[in-house]
N, C-alpha and C positions, 0 to 999 in steps of 0.2 A: 504493500500499500504506499509506504514512504517513497519507494522508487518511482511509483506511478506519479506521485505528487511532484517529485523533483524533476521528472521528465516533462512536466507541463511547461508551456512558455511562461515567462515571468509575469506577463500581463494577465494570464488566465485566472489566477487566484484572486487578485483585486477585482477583476470583472465579475467573478462569481459572487464575491461578497457584496458588490454593488447591486447585482441582480437580486440577491436574497433580501437586501434592505428594501429595494423597490417593491418586491413581492409582499413583504411584510406591511409596508405602507399601504399597498393596494388592498390588502385584507382588512386593515383597521380603519381605512378612510371612511367607509359608509356607516361606521358605528354610531357617530353622533346623530346622523340622519335616522338611523333605526330607532334610537332612544326617543327622538322627537316624534317619530311616527307613532310609537306606542304611547307616548304621553298624550298626543292628540286623540288617539283611539280611546283611551280611558275616559277622557272628558266628553267626546262625541257620544260614547255609550251612555254616559250619565245624562246627557241632554235627551237622548231618545227614550231612555227608561223613565226619567222623571216626567217628561211631557206626555208619555203614553199613560202613566198612572193618573196624572192630573188632567183628565180629559172628560168632557161632558158625556161621552158615550160609556164611560166607566161607571159601574154601579156604586163604587165606593166614593165617587165624587158627586153623587146625586144631590140636588138642591143648591149647588154652587154655580155661580155665573162664570162665564168665560174669562172675564177680567180677574175674578178671584182666583181661578185656577192658574192663570198666567202668573199672577203675583206669587202664588204659592210655589210654583215651579222656580221662579226667580230666586226666592228666598232659599229654597233647597239647594239650588245649583251654586249659589254664593258659598254655602257651606262646603259643598263638594269641591269647588275650586280652591278654597282655603286649604282643605285637607290634602288635595293633590299637590299644591305648591309646597307644602311642608315636606312631602316625600320626594319632590323633584325640584329642589331649590335652584338647580342650575338653570332653570328656565325663568327665573324671576325677572330678569332684565328684559326678556323677550315678551313675556306675558304678564303685565302688571295688573290686569283685571280680567274678569270672565268675559266681558263684552268682546274683547279681541278674539277669543276662541269661538264665541257665538258667530261672529262675522266670518271666521275661517270655515266653520262648519257649513254656514250658508253658502259660501264660495265653493266649497267642495261639492255640495249638493247640486249647485247650479252648473258647475263645470264638468263634474264626473258623472252625475246622475244618481238617482235613488238606488239603483242596483249596486253601484260601486260603494256607496255609503253603507248600504245593508251588508255588503261583503266585508268591508273594513270593520264594522262594529259587531257583526254577527247578530244583528237585530233587524226587526221589520221596520221599514220606513213607510209610514202611512201617507195618505194623500194630503193631509193637513200639516205635515211635519214642517214644511217650509214656512207656512203662516205662523206656526208656533215659534220658530226660531226668530222670525222677524219681530214678533211681539216681545220676545225676550230682549232682543237688541234695543227695542224702543223703551222697555222698562228700565234697562240699564242706563240708557242715555238720559231718560227723564230724572232718574235718581241722581245722576252726576253727569251733566252734559259735557264736562271737560275731562272725561276719563283718559283720553289719549294724550293729554298734554303733560309736560313736566309739572311737578307739584307747585313750584313758585308761581308759574304762569296760570295754572289752574286755580290757585287760591285767589290771585288778583282778579281773574275773571268772575269767580264766585262772589267776591266783594262788590264788583261792578254790577253784577246782576242783582244782588240784594239792594244795592243803592238805588237802582232803577225802581225796584218794587217799593222801597221806603221813600222814594223821591228825595233822597239825600244827594243834592247836587255836588256839594263840596267833597264828600267822600268819593263819589263817582269820578270827579275830575282828578283828584289826587291819585286815585288808583289807576286811571288811564295814563297819567304821566309816568307812574312807576312801571306800568306795563310797556309803554313805549321805550323806556330806558332799558328794560330787560330784552326787548326785541332787538334794539340796537346793539347791545352787547352780544346777543346771539348771532347776529349777522356778521359782526367783526370776527367773532370766534370761528364761524363757519368759513369765512374767507381765508383766515389764517390756516385752518385745517386743510382747506383745498390746496393752498400753496405747498404745505408740508407733504401732502399726498402726492403732488406732482413730482416734488424733489425725491421722495422715497421711491416712486415708480421709476424715475430715471436711474437712481442708484442701483435698484434691483436689476434693471436691464443690463447696466454696465457690469454688474456683478456676474450675471449669467454669461455674458459674452466673454469676460475674462476667465471664468471657470472653463468654458468650452475651449478657449485658446490654450490655457495651461494644460488642460487635459490632453489635447491633441499633441502639444509639445512633449508631454510626459510619455504618451504612447509611442511617439516617433523615436524617442531616445531609447525605448526598450527593444526596438528591432535592430 
């Protein structure tokens, strides 16, 4: 065995090591996507299960209105979302609230179809599932219309909204000034980040080119 290894060209062993590393990266590359898929699957199943239980056609929901059942589903799914995020903390930055997952479930249903959603969740998708998801999104937005915004901007908009309700002009004006300052800082930060991204992109391209050149030089020296 040792003789066989020593008889190989000097470039063969490094090449085999590189191929092994590339194969390993190829194997583990989809793993984060797989975890994300099963994370979504858990919550999509919760959506279908909860909305099917809280349905006017269900005998257990007799005597309750459609709006009451939607509200009940929303309250239950908020708890499900909280529990799910405690188990999958790695997705906290991506999914800060349940509304985002409602929207993704709706998008999946609209683009992939009910059959694919049923296959993904291993549950039955009823004819009114789409309407139920839309109502859940509406309830989430009504409860907090600024869910998708950063906390500072969301708080300022909440204050502005309340000042309009209370007809508090001074509070609304001062909050608007603060919000404009936050937006201005955000724009400056985004422009700076864009410039840094361009520089990083150029540096990475140069790095790849140099790596290829030095690799070719190294291979040439081996022959």
